C-alpha positions in Angstrom: 113.8 93.1 100.0 115.8 96.1 98.8 114.5 99.5 99.7 115.3 102.5 97.4 114.3 105.9 98.7 113.4 108.4 96.0 113.5 112.0 97.3 112.6 114.1 94.1 110.9 113.6 90.7 113.3 112.3 88.1 115.9 111.3 90.7 118.4 108.5 89.8 119.4 106.3 92.8 122.2 103.8 92.8 121.8 100.9 95.2 123.6 97.8 96.2 122.9 94.8 98.5 123.7 91.1 98.8 121.5 88.1 98.4 120.9 85.7 101.3 123.7 83.2 101.6 121.3 80.4 102.6 119.7 80.4 99.1 121.4 79.3 95.9 119.3 81.0 93.2 117.1 84.0 92.5 113.9 82.7 91.0 112.0 85.9 90.4 111.7 89.6 91.0 108.9 92.1 91.8 109.0 95.9 92.1 106.5 97.7 94.3 105.9 101.4 94.2 103.4 103.4 96.3 101.1 104.2 93.4 100.6 102.7 89.9 101.3 106.1 88.4 104.8 106.0 89.9 105.8 103.4 87.2 105.3 105.9 84.3 108.7 106.2 82.6 110.4 104.8 85.7 113.2 102.4 84.9 115.6 100.0 86.6 119.0 98.6 85.8 120.0 95.5 87.7 123.1 93.3 87.9 123.5 90.2 90.2 126.9 88.6 90.6 128.2 90.9 87.8 125.6 89.4 85.4 123.1 91.8 83.7 119.6 90.9 84.8 117.8 94.0 83.4 119.6 96.5 81.1 119.6 100.2 81.5 116.2 101.6 80.7 114.2 98.5 81.7 110.7 99.7 82.6 109.5 98.9 86.2 105.9 98.5 85.0 107.0 95.2 83.4 108.0 94.0 86.9 104.8 95.1 88.7 101.3 93.8 89.2 98.2 95.2 90.8 97.2 94.5 94.4 94.6 92.0 93.5 97.2 89.4 92.5 98.2 87.0 95.2 101.8 87.6 96.6 103.3 84.6 94.8 101.8 85.6 91.5 103.4 89.1 91.6 106.9 88.0 90.7 108.3 88.0 87.2 109.8 84.5 87.2 113.0 83.5 85.5 113.0 80.3 83.4 114.8 77.4 85.1 117.7 77.7 82.7 117.9 81.5 83.5 118.0 81.3 87.3 120.5 83.8 88.7 123.1 82.8 91.3 122.3 83.9 94.8 124.4 82.5 97.7 125.6 86.0 98.9 126.0 87.5 95.4 126.3 91.2 95.2 123.4 93.1 93.7 124.0 96.5 92.0 121.5 98.6 90.3 120.2 102.0 89.3 116.6 103.1 89.9 115.4 106.1 87.8 112.2 107.8 88.7 110.1 108.7 85.7 109.5 112.3 86.8 105.7 111.9 86.8 104.3 114.0 89.7 100.6 114.0 89.3 99.2 112.5 92.6 102.6 111.1 93.7 104.0 112.2 97.1 107.8 112.6 97.5 109.8 111.2 99.1 108.7 107.6 98.5 110.3 104.2 98.8 110.5 101.6 96.0 110.7 98.0 97.2 112.5 95.4 95.1 111.6 91.9 96.2 113.7 88.9 95.2 112.2 85.4 95.3 115.0 83.0 96.3 115.2 79.2 96.3 117.6 76.4 96.8 118.3 74.2 93.8 119.8 70.8 94.4 
């Protein structure tokens, strides 16, 4: 999990991390924000192992589900031929808060979950 702390409305936060070396592929991704309204106009840009996964301006609401979905159903899954290299790969990204403030308390933390797996 990658935690991104957002201090103010409209803030752009750069982040970086590394995937777990024990897993070979990234199978899926899920973005969790404290309120559904936090996704309004909020975007993410993501690169793993220098490969673009989500381009600038990709809306986080496309990577989110409601809380009634089971944990494994919350992930946006990559096709088998699209699996992204893990194995300690560098993750770089930019999270841009949409600036919507109605009912949203700042600061908040965006959680980015990666579903990892080993492929033989």
